[in-house]
KELUM-680321 format. One line per field, with one value per residue (C-alpha): residue in one letter; x, z, y; residue number from 0. Coordinates in nm, 3 decimals, m for minus. Example, Ala and Ser with C-alpha at 12.3 -4.5 7.8 and 13.67 -1.06 7.14 Angstrom:
<sites>
code <- A;S
east <- 1.230;1.367
up <- 0.780;0.714
north <- m0.450;m0.106
pos <- 0;1
</sites>
This chain:
<sites>
code <- X;X;X;X;X;X;X;X;X;X;X;X;X;X;X;X;X;X;X;X;X;X;X;X;X;X;X;X;X;X;X;X;X;X;X;X;X;X;X;X;X;X;X;X;X;X;X;X;X;X;X;X;X;X;X;X;X;X;X;X;X;X;X;X;X;X;X;X;X;X;X;X;X;X;X;X;X;X;X;X;X;X;X;X;X;X;X;X;X;X;X;X;X;X;X;X;X;X;X;X
east <- m1.733;m1.815;m1.988;m2.221;m2.335;m2.669;m2.704;m2.653;m2.355;m2.138;m2.184;m2.127;m1.819;m1.663;m1.697;m1.586;m1.262;m1.182;m1.293;m1.652;m1.907;m2.195;m2.525;m2.613;m2.983;m3.197;m3.530;m3.668;m3.803;m3.464;m3.315;m3.581;m3.498;m3.129;m3.181;m3.395;m3.124;m2.856;m3.045;m3.067;m2.687;m2.503;m2.159;m2.250;m2.158;m2.277;m2.516;m2.476;m2.778;m2.790;m3.031;m3.161;m3.336;m3.334;m3.568;m3.834;m3.766;m3.808;m4.048;m3.831;m3.510;m3.676;m3.827;m3.485;m3.325;m3.575;m3.578;m3.212;m2.890;m2.675;m2.602;m2.572;m2.765;m2.600;m2.771;m2.537;m2.596;m2.551;m2.252;m2.436;m2.344;m2.027;m1.720;m1.866;m1.526;m1.410;m1.736;m1.721;m1.369;m1.468;m1.786;m1.592;m1.326;m1.585;m1.792;m1.502;m1.290;m0.992;m0.812;m0.808
up <- 0.840;0.904;0.735;0.888;0.750;0.832;0.753;0.855;1.060;0.761;0.584;0.901;0.994;0.653;0.681;1.035;0.931;0.733;1.013;0.917;1.205;1.169;1.311;1.285;1.223;1.181;1.059;0.854;1.167;1.322;0.994;0.980;1.345;1.272;0.962;1.156;1.427;1.168;0.982;1.306;1.339;1.208;1.183;0.906;0.541;0.415;0.531;0.363;0.370;0.262;m0.019;0.190;0.395;0.170;m0.080;0.188;0.323;m0.009;0.116;0.416;0.201;m0.078;0.174;0.340;0.000;m0.106;0.230;0.293;0.104;0.344;0.443;0.113;0.134;m0.065;m0.117;m0.157;m0.235;0.042;0.063;0.038;m0.197;m0.339;m0.356;m0.078;0.058;m0.282;m0.345;0.004;m0.062;m0.399;m0.249;0.031;m0.215;m0.460;m0.184;m0.001;m0.311;m0.159;m0.252;0.006
north <- 1.211;0.846;0.571;0.302;m0.030;m0.192;m0.564;m0.922;m1.041;m1.127;m0.793;m0.590;m0.797;m0.738;m0.373;m0.356;m0.529;m0.209;0.029;0.098;0.101;m0.138;m0.242;m0.611;m0.668;m0.980;m0.842;m0.564;m0.404;m0.397;m0.251;0.017;0.115;0.123;0.339;0.589;0.618;0.651;0.922;1.133;1.134;1.434;1.263;1.021;1.080;0.739;0.466;0.131;m0.096;m0.457;m0.531;m0.812;m0.544;m0.240;m0.399;m0.413;m0.063;0.119;0.391;0.470;0.496;0.693;0.933;0.985;1.044;1.301;1.492;1.528;1.563;1.374;1.103;0.915;0.589;0.306;m0.030;m0.330;m0.691;m0.959;m1.180;m1.514;m1.792;m1.937;m1.711;m1.490;m1.386;m1.261;m1.071;m0.919;m0.794;m0.649;m0.491;m0.324;m0.198;m0.051;0.110;0.263;0.332;0.147;m0.174;m0.443
pos <- 0;1;2;3;4;5;6;7;8;9;10;11;12;13;14;15;16;17;18;19;20;21;22;23;24;25;26;27;28;29;30;31;32;33;34;35;36;37;38;39;40;41;42;43;44;45;46;47;48;49;50;51;52;53;54;55;56;57;58;59;60;61;62;63;64;65;66;67;68;69;70;71;72;73;74;75;76;77;78;79;80;81;82;83;84;85;86;87;88;89;90;91;92;93;94;95;96;97;98;99
</sites>
């Protein structure tokens, strides 16, 4: 089973570096479309969505969580601000359960 990350370029790039597929989005509408497409896939065990977009997609995420067991939808904070590289590494490690 696979994971997929939906978010801005920095978040997606960080996860791609450890082998997680990603969809770069620039708007809530693009994120909603990417989530709908991801939810239709049967090979995904986890969908990781940036809080930057997930906070504005609450109804779609809550609906998906209540209607289906898998995939797991995880919301993660963005990587903006000082120390972003360190936080991105920690975020990937915690989400995937592996040390980078």
